[in-house]
C-alpha positions as CSV (number, residue, x, y, z in Angstrom):
1,M,-6.6,-30.3,-15.7
2,D,-4.3,-28.1,-17.9
3,I,-1.2,-26.6,-16.5
4,E,-2.6,-23.1,-16.0
5,K,-5.5,-24.4,-14.0
6,Q,-3.1,-26.5,-11.9
7,R,-1.0,-23.4,-11.2
8,A,-4.0,-21.3,-10.3
9,K,-5.2,-24.0,-7.8
10,A,-1.7,-24.3,-6.4
11,F,-1.5,-20.5,-5.9
12,H,-4.9,-20.4,-4.3
13,D,-4.4,-23.3,-1.9
14,C,-0.9,-22.1,-0.8
15,K,-2.2,-18.5,-0.4
16,I,-5.2,-19.5,1.7
17,G,-3.0,-21.7,3.9
18,A,-0.5,-18.9,4.4
19,I,-3.2,-16.4,5.4
20,N,-4.7,-18.8,7.9
21,S,-1.3,-19.5,9.4
22,V,-0.7,-15.8,10.5
23,N,-2.7,-15.8,13.7
24,I,-0.5,-14.4,16.5
25,C,-0.6,-10.7,17.7
26,F,2.1,-8.5,16.2
27,H,2.8,-6.7,19.4
28,P,6.4,-7.5,20.3
29,E,5.5,-8.6,23.8
30,C,2.3,-10.6,23.1
31,N,1.6,-14.2,22.0
32,E,-2.2,-14.0,22.0
33,H,-4.2,-14.9,18.9
34,S,-4.8,-12.0,16.6
35,I,-8.2,-10.8,15.4
36,N,-9.4,-9.2,12.2
37,S,-8.0,-5.6,12.5
38,H,-8.6,-2.7,10.2
39,I,-5.8,-0.6,8.8
40,L,-8.0,2.5,9.1
41,Q,-10.8,2.8,11.6
42,K,-14.0,1.0,10.4
43,N,-16.4,3.3,12.3
44,G,-16.0,6.9,11.3
45,I,-13.4,6.5,8.5
46,L,-14.3,3.5,6.3
47,S,-18.0,3.8,7.1
48,S,-17.9,7.4,5.9
49,I,-17.4,6.3,2.3
50,A,-19.4,3.1,2.5
51,E,-22.7,2.6,0.8
52,D,-24.9,-0.2,2.2
53,G,-21.9,-1.2,4.2
54,H,-19.6,-1.8,1.2
55,V,-16.7,-0.1,-0.6
56,M,-15.0,-0.8,-3.9
57,E,-11.5,-2.4,-4.0
58,M,-9.3,-3.3,-6.9
59,H,-8.4,-7.0,-7.3
60,I,-5.8,-8.7,-9.4
61,N,-6.2,-12.3,-10.7
62,K,-3.8,-13.2,-13.6
63,Y,-5.9,-16.2,-14.3
64,R,-8.9,-14.1,-15.4
65,D,-9.4,-12.5,-18.8
66,D,-10.0,-9.1,-17.0
67,E,-6.9,-9.5,-14.8
68,H,-7.5,-6.2,-13.0
69,F,-11.0,-5.5,-11.8
70,F,-12.9,-3.7,-9.0
71,K,-15.0,-5.7,-6.5
72,K,-17.5,-4.6,-3.9
73,I,-16.4,-5.6,-0.4
74,G,-18.1,-5.2,3.0
75,I,-16.3,-2.9,5.4
76,N,-16.0,-5.7,8.0
77,N,-13.5,-7.3,5.6
78,A,-12.2,-4.3,3.7
79,F,-8.8,-2.9,4.7
80,S,-8.5,-5.7,7.3
81,F,-5.9,-8.3,8.2
82,N,-4.9,-10.5,11.2
83,C,-2.6,-8.3,13.2
84,F,-3.4,-7.6,16.9
85,C,-5.1,-9.4,19.7
86,N,-8.3,-7.8,20.9
87,A,-6.6,-6.1,23.9
88,H,-3.9,-4.5,21.8
89,D,-6.2,-3.7,18.9
90,T,-8.5,-1.9,21.3
91,G,-6.1,-0.3,23.7
92,L,-3.1,0.7,21.7
93,F,-5.1,2.7,19.1
94,K,-7.6,4.3,21.3
95,S,-6.3,7.9,20.7
96,I,-7.0,7.6,16.9
97,E,-10.1,5.5,17.0
98,V,-12.2,6.3,20.1
99,T,-11.4,9.9,21.0
100,E,-11.2,13.0,18.8
101,I,-8.0,12.7,16.7
102,D,-5.3,15.3,17.4
103,F,-3.4,15.4,14.1
104,S,-0.7,17.5,15.7
105,N,0.2,14.8,18.1
106,Y,3.3,12.8,17.1
107,K,2.2,9.6,18.7
108,N,-1.1,9.6,16.9
109,L,0.6,9.9,13.5
110,L,3.0,7.2,14.5
111,L,0.1,4.9,15.3
112,F,-1.4,5.4,11.8
113,T,2.0,4.5,10.4
114,L,2.3,1.4,12.6
115,R,-1.0,0.0,11.1
116,T,0.3,0.9,7.6
117,I,3.5,-1.1,7.9
118,Y,1.9,-4.0,9.8
119,N,-0.5,-4.5,7.0
120,E,2.5,-4.7,4.6
121,K,4.3,-7.0,7.1
122,F,1.2,-9.3,7.1
123,R,1.2,-9.4,3.3
124,K,5.0,-10.1,3.2
125,I,4.7,-12.9,5.7
126,V,1.8,-14.4,3.8
127,N,3.8,-14.2,0.5
128,V,6.9,-15.7,2.1
129,R,4.9,-18.7,3.4
130,M,3.0,-19.0,0.1
131,W,6.3,-19.2,-2.0
132,E,7.7,-21.7,0.5
133,C,4.6,-23.8,0.2
134,L,4.8,-23.7,-3.6
135,L,8.5,-24.7,-3.5
136,A,7.7,-27.5,-1.1
137,T,4.6,-29.0,-2.8
138,H,4.3,-27.7,-6.3
139,K,7.8,-27.1,-7.6
140,K,7.2,-29.1,-10.8
141,L,4.5,-26.7,-11.9
142,F,6.8,-23.6,-12.0
143,Y,10.3,-22.6,-12.7
144,E,12.2,-23.2,-9.5
145,E,14.4,-20.1,-10.2
146,F,11.2,-18.0,-10.3
147,L,9.9,-19.3,-7.0
148,N,13.2,-18.8,-5.3
149,G,13.6,-15.3,-6.7
150,S,10.1,-14.3,-5.6
151,L,10.7,-15.8,-2.1
152,N,14.0,-13.9,-1.6
153,Q,12.5,-10.6,-2.7
154,E,9.7,-10.9,-0.1
155,K,12.2,-11.8,2.6
156,L,14.3,-8.7,1.8
157,G,11.2,-6.6,2.0
158,L,10.2,-8.1,5.3
159,E,13.7,-7.3,6.7
160,D,13.2,-3.7,5.8
161,I,9.8,-3.5,7.4
162,E,11.2,-5.1,10.6
163,R,13.8,-2.4,10.9
164,T,11.1,0.3,10.6
165,E,9.0,-1.6,13.2
166,I,11.8,-1.5,15.7
167,L,12.1,2.3,15.3
168,I,8.3,2.8,15.8
169,W,8.2,0.7,19.0
170,K,11.3,2.6,20.3
171,D,9.4,5.9,19.8
172,L,6.2,4.6,21.5
173,N,8.1,3.1,24.5
174,E,10.7,5.8,25.0
175,N,9.0,9.0,23.7
176,T,11.7,9.5,21.1
177,E,10.9,10.9,17.6
178,S,12.5,8.9,14.8
179,F,10.2,10.1,12.0
180,V,9.0,13.3,10.4
181,F,5.3,13.7,9.6
182,K,3.4,16.4,7.6
183,V,-0.4,16.7,7.4
184,R,-2.7,18.8,5.4
185,N,-6.5,19.0,4.9
186,I,-8.0,19.0,1.5
187,K,-11.5,19.0,0.0
188,R,-13.2,15.7,0.8
189,I,-12.6,12.9,-1.6
190,E,-14.1,9.4,-1.1
191,I,-10.9,7.5,-1.0
192,C,-9.1,5.7,1.9
193,M,-5.5,4.9,1.3
194,S,-2.8,3.6,3.6
195,S,0.5,2.6,2.1
196,F,4.2,3.2,1.8
197,Y,6.7,3.0,-1.1
198,N,10.4,3.3,-1.8
199,Y,11.8,6.8,-2.5
200,E,14.6,5.4,-4.6
201,T,13.8,4.7,-8.3
202,S,14.7,1.5,-10.0
203,L,17.3,3.5,-12.0
204,E,18.9,4.6,-8.7
205,M,18.8,1.1,-7.3
206,N,20.5,-0.3,-10.4
207,A,23.2,2.4,-10.3
208,Y,23.9,1.5,-6.7
209,F,24.3,-2.1,-7.6
210,K,26.6,-1.3,-10.5
211,E,28.8,0.8,-8.2
212,H,28.9,-1.4,-5.2
213,G,28.3,-4.9,-6.6
214,R,25.4,-5.6,-4.2
215,Q,21.9,-4.5,-3.5
216,K,21.3,-1.5,-1.3
217,E,20.9,-2.8,2.3
218,T,18.3,-0.2,3.3
219,V,15.8,1.8,1.3
220,I,14.1,5.1,2.1
221,D,10.4,4.6,2.9
222,I,7.7,7.2,2.3
223,F,4.5,6.6,4.4
224,I,1.2,7.9,3.2
225,N,-2.3,8.0,4.6
226,L,-5.4,9.6,3.0
227,F,-8.9,9.4,4.4
228,P,-12.1,11.5,5.0
229,H,-12.4,13.1,8.3
230,K,-15.5,15.2,9.1
231,N,-16.1,17.4,6.1
232,E,-12.6,17.2,4.6
233,S,-10.0,14.6,3.8
234,V,-6.7,14.3,5.7
235,F,-3.5,13.8,3.7
236,M,-0.6,12.6,5.7
237,M,3.0,11.7,4.7
238,G,6.0,10.6,6.8
239,Y,9.6,9.4,6.6
240,K,12.5,8.5,8.8
241,K,14.3,11.5,10.3
242,E,17.6,10.1,9.2
243,D,16.5,10.4,5.5
244,E,15.4,14.0,5.8
245,S,18.2,15.6,3.8
246,Q,17.3,13.4,0.8
247,V,13.5,13.5,0.8
248,K,12.5,16.8,2.4
249,G,12.2,18.7,-0.9
250,Y,10.2,15.9,-2.5
251,I,7.8,15.7,0.4
252,N,7.4,19.4,0.8
253,E,6.0,19.7,-2.7
254,F,3.0,17.7,-1.7
255,F,2.2,20.3,1.0
256,S,3.0,23.4,-1.1
257,D,1.2,22.4,-4.3
258,T,-2.3,23.6,-5.1
259,E,-5.1,21.0,-4.4
260,K,-5.4,20.4,-8.1
261,R,-1.7,19.5,-8.5
262,L,-1.8,17.5,-5.3
263,K,-4.8,15.4,-6.6
264,R,-2.8,14.8,-9.8
265,K,0.0,13.4,-7.6
266,I,-2.5,11.3,-5.6
267,T,-3.8,9.9,-8.9
268,N,-0.3,8.9,-9.9
269,L,0.3,7.2,-6.5
270,L,-3.0,5.3,-6.8
271,M,-2.4,4.1,-10.3
272,F,1.4,3.5,-10.3
273,T,2.7,3.1,-6.8
274,C,0.3,2.3,-3.9
275,E,-1.8,-0.8,-3.7
276,T,-3.7,-0.4,-0.4
277,W,-6.7,1.8,-1.0
278,V,-10.5,1.6,-1.4
279,I,-13.1,4.0,-2.8
280,S,-16.8,4.6,-2.5
281,N,-19.2,2.9,-5.0
282,S,-20.3,6.4,-6.1
283,F,-16.8,7.4,-6.9
284,Y,-16.2,4.2,-8.8
285,N,-19.4,4.8,-10.8
286,K,-18.5,8.4,-11.6
287,R,-14.8,8.0,-12.5
288,I,-13.8,4.4,-13.1
289,E,-16.7,2.2,-14.2
290,G,-16.1,0.9,-17.7
291,N,-12.4,1.7,-17.5
292,D,-11.2,-0.9,-15.0
293,A,-8.6,-1.9,-17.6
294,F,-6.9,1.5,-17.1
295,F,-5.5,0.1,-13.9
296,G,-4.1,-3.0,-15.6
297,D,-2.4,-0.6,-18.1
298,A,-1.0,1.3,-15.2
299,V,0.4,-1.8,-13.5
300,K,2.0,-2.9,-16.8
301,F,3.6,0.5,-17.2
302,S,4.8,0.5,-13.6
303,S,6.5,-2.8,-14.0
304,Q,8.5,-1.4,-17.0
305,N,9.1,2.2,-15.9
306,M,12.3,2.7,-13.9
307,H,11.8,6.4,-12.9
308,E,9.0,6.0,-10.4
309,R,9.1,9.5,-9.0
310,R,7.7,11.2,-12.1
311,F,4.1,12.4,-12.1
312,F,2.0,12.5,-15.2
313,D,-0.9,14.7,-16.3
314,I,-3.8,12.5,-15.2
315,N,-6.2,13.4,-12.5
316,I,-8.9,11.0,-11.5
317,F,-10.8,13.7,-9.7
318,Q,-11.3,15.8,-12.9
319,E,-13.9,15.3,-15.6
320,D,-11.3,14.8,-18.2
321,F,-9.6,11.8,-16.5
322,T,-10.8,9.3,-19.1
323,S,-9.6,11.3,-22.1
324,K,-6.3,12.2,-20.4
325,F,-5.6,8.6,-19.5
326,K,-6.3,7.5,-23.1
327,I,-3.7,10.0,-24.3
328,F,-1.3,8.7,-21.7
329,K,-1.9,5.1,-22.7
330,K,-1.4,6.0,-26.4
331,N,2.0,7.4,-25.6
332,L,3.1,4.7,-23.0
333,A,6.3,3.9,-24.9
334,K,7.3,7.6,-24.9
335,H,6.8,7.8,-21.2
336,L,8.9,4.9,-20.3
337,I,12.4,5.4,-18.9
338,V,14.4,2.2,-18.7
339,G,17.9,1.3,-17.7
């Protein structure tokens, strides 16, 4: 077996083992076994864009020729992860899954955010255990420095998530409000997205390191949810109240922009920033089929670009998306800002 196949098998085996090892409820006062939970409600949200019980999800496999590709996935498994036991999965989220959702209610918006960060916490825990497994059992197949660097990055990300987690549970238990949320309704689009990303750009993070001689201890998180609800789509963003002076202007633009400009920003987030989203098969056929490689180009650009808050003139909801992205791709080098 050649070295690349050995590495692929090692990744696969350690990843599966790591996923199977995360099986305890994430509720801070519970030690029951977790079940398969959905980031966004299966019945009523995911099901509203599903066709024959399936949605389309982007996958990445660096050992395939077409490294970035879309795959049909059943809604029982889409947008799901082992997070809560049955009691907490059912009871804690009742107000956003069983009853009519009140989007003006702070606690409801907080619950959407809790699912968002717990999905990322699950991913981080899996990655930490995967890198630890590779270091313990397959170190000779890889550069040890690469494995240790990847492990440390995941641990730092996990620490940041756990700080946010503490704030959310404080709000839920003590009726405090540590976050700011904004919501708007837009014309229905067949996308479900639940993610968060750092407000700081790579340029800003590097400048901080040069000035202080160390990594920034905490970063500013921007939380985002987008999903169909009734005949429209709900677009929701949030951030920690302590960060308001820095991010308020940036966030407000998403809610003062025209729908066309907002959808251009959503496109940029889908392609360059946020990983956790699914689309309907019809939307895939209409806008993406035959151009899956665009998303590989976008990932490559994102890994090199250091000014992540810029938005480019591409809009996946417009008929000219393909031609506009081809122009963008042709000028990738001109768009890059590096440190």
